[in-house]
C-alpha positions, -999 to 999 in steps of 0.1 A, spaced: 510 -232 776 476 -242 788 449 -254 764 413 -251 778 389 -276 763 351 -274 766 320 -289 750 288 -271 741 255 -285 727 224 -270 711 196 -289 694 215 -316 674 248 -297 673 279 -306 694 309 -283 695 343 -289 710 364 -258 716 402 -257 723 411 -223 737 447 -210 743 465 -177 745 477 -167 711 474 -144 681 437 -145 674 434 -173 648 400 -190 647 396 -224 629 363 -241 627 366 -276 612 399 -265 597 383 -235 579 385 -198 587 356 -182 606 345 -161 576 345 -192 553 325 -214 577 299 -188 590 288 -165 561 262 -145 581 275 -119 605 250 -129 632 266 -163 635 300 -148 637 289 -124 664 276 -154 685 312 -165 688 325 -130 698 299 -121 724 314 -141 753 347 -121 748 329 -88 747 311 -96 780 343 -104 799 358 -73 783 386 -92 766 399 -91 731 393 -122 709 426 -114 692 444 -126 725 432 -162 720 436 -189 695 405 -210 689 404 -245 674 368 -257 671 353 -290 659 315 -289 654 291 -314 639 254 -320 636 225 -297 633 222 -265 614 242 -233 612 224 -215 640 225 -244 663 262 -249 657 270 -212 664 251 -213 696 268 -246 706 301 -229 700 291 -199 721 283 -222 750 316 -241 746 336 -208 744 319 -195 775 327 -227 794 363 -226 783 367 -190 794 354 -200 829 380 -228 830 406 -202 821 395 -177 848 369 -185 874 361 -147 878 344 -148 843 317 -171 856 296 -144 873 296 -122 842 288 -150 818 262 -165 841 244 -132 844 237 -131 806 228 -169 806 257 -180 784 265 -209 807 230 -223 805 224 -251 780 193 -244 759 175 -277 761 148 -270 736 148 -296 708 123 -304 680 92 -323 691 87 -355 673 59 -361 648 30 -382 661 13 -409 640 -21 -399 627 -12 -362 627 2 -339 601 31 -326 623 40 -327 660 9 -307 671 -10 -300 638 -38 -324 630 -52 -333 596 -82 -313 586 -115 -327 599 -143 -330 574 -179 -335 586 -193 -347 553 
C-alpha cells in the first residue's frame, strides 16, 4: 500500500500530510478533525481539494502533523499539503488543482515592525507644538 507524503507551508505554519487509501480517518497531531479544528471553515479547507478532483474524502486515510502559526494558517498549510499529495497519487489531478490555485504557496507573511514606528507601517502621531 502506497503512502503519499507532502509538505505545505503558510505564514509560520508547516504541515506534513501522509495520505493513503483507506476508510476515511483523519488524524491531526493524533486528534480527530472535529477536536482539532472547531470552526467549520477550517474543516472545509481540508475537504475542498477532494471536492475539486471529485473524489470522496472517505476513500483516504490522512495522518497530519502540523506546527507553528495560528489555526487559519495551519488549515491552509494542510490544504496545500493535501493538494500536493493528491498530485503525487495521480498526476491528472494537477490541472484541476492548479486551476483553483491550490498548488501555489501563499508567500505573504507578516511584515516586521520598524524601530521608531508604532507598527510595521504606522507611525507615531506627529505633534507640531
